[in-house]
N, C-alpha and C positions, 0 to 999 in steps of 0.2 A: 599331135592331130588326137580324138577323141570322140567317138560317139558321145551326143547330150543328151539325155532322155529331158522328161519332163519335168520330171520330181527333182534331180538334180537342178536343172534350171530353176525352177520359182526359189529354191534354196537364195541364188542369187539375190532377189526382190522381194521374198517375204521376210521381214528380219526375222521375227520368231520361229523359223523353220530355219537360219542358219548356223553353222555348225563352224569350230575351224578348217576342218575338213575341207567342207564346201566353200569356204573363202581362201583355202592354199589351190584348190581349182578354178574359180574367178579370178585371182591374180596370175595361174597363168593363160589363161585367155589375153589377158592385159601385158602379157612380154609374150607375146610371137605362137602360143597354143592357138589351134583353127579347131574349132569344132564343128565335127561333121551331122545334121540331124537328116531324116526322112520328112519327106513334104506336110507330113501328118501333124508335127514337131507346134506348130505355128496355130493350128486349131488344138490340139491339145493345150496349149503353153495360153492364150486367148481364154478357151473353156476355162481354166482352174481360177485364171484372174476374176472372169464373172463371178463364179460360184462363188471366188472369196467375198467377191464385194455382194452379193445377192445374201450371206451370212453374216456384214456388215464386218468383216474382217478387215477393211479396205474400203476407201472410197472410190469413186467412177474417178477422179483427178490419181490417185493414187493408181489405178489398173493403166489409163492412160501412161504415164509416166515412167510405171514399170515395163511396159511393153517398147516405150521408146527408151530404156535404159536396155533390153534383152534385144533390141534392135542392133544398138551400135558395138553389141561384140558381135568377134571375127566367129561367124557361125559360117558354112556351107552348106547347103541344100543340095543334099545326097540325088541326083536326080535319078540314076541307074534303080534306085529302089524301087522305082514301079515297076520296074519288069519283074521285082521278087516277088512281088505282092500273092501272086499265084503259084508260086513256085518256092524259090527256098522258106522265106517266112511260112506260108504255109504250114513246110515240111516241119521248120521250129518251133510252130505252134502247138502243132500236134505233139510234136514225139513231146516239148517240156511243158504240155498243159499251159502255156501261151495264151494270152490275146492274139491275133494277127497284127494288131498294133503294138502290142510290146515284141512280137517277135523282129518286128520290120528294125528295130536296133538294134535288139542282141542279131541277126543276119547282117547290118551293113556294118557292124562290127567287126566279122568273120569276115566278109569280102574285103575290110579294108584291112585286117591284120594289125587293129587297136583294139585299143581299150574299152570298154562300153563302162560309164557315167549314169549311175540309176543310184539311187537309194529304193528301189521298189527289190523285196524280198526274192518275188520270185524269178526277178527277173536277170538278178544277180545270182540264184543259183543255176539257172540255166546257164548263163554265161559261165559259171565255174565247172558246172559240169562239159563245156565245149570247151573248158580250155583258156577265153576268153581275161586279161586280164580285168580287173573292176576298179571303178575306184564310184568316192574317197572307197584307199582299204579295207578300213572298217566304216563299216553303215552303223548309224545308231538310231533308226528305224528297225 
C-alpha cells in the first residue's frame, strides 16, 4: 500500500506524462498493491482531466475513458483523513508551506506508515523531511 496523489495518478492515463518509473508503479497496482487516497483525490483528478480537455490536450471522450481506467484501479479512499483536515494536515501544511490539499496526502502517508507517490517537488521534499519514503524514488519533474 502507498498513498497516491493526483500528479502521479495522471501519469497513468496521460501518455505524454508517463515515465518508466510511473509505469512500474502502475504495474504494481495490477499485482496486488493498493493505493490509498484522501477523498479530495477524485476532485483533483477530475479537475486535472477537465483542464487537459479545455487545453485541447485530450478530448471529452479521452477524459471519460481515463476516469474509467482510474476508477478500475485498486484505490481505497482514506475516510479517517477527513478528521485530520483541521489537525494533522493543517499542522503539516504550516510546517512545510504546503497547501492543505497536499498536506492531506502527506498526513495519510505518515499516519499509515506507507510511502507517498507524488511528482510534486514540494510535497516530495516535505515527505523526505518527515522521513516518509517517496515514489517514484527518482522524479523527472
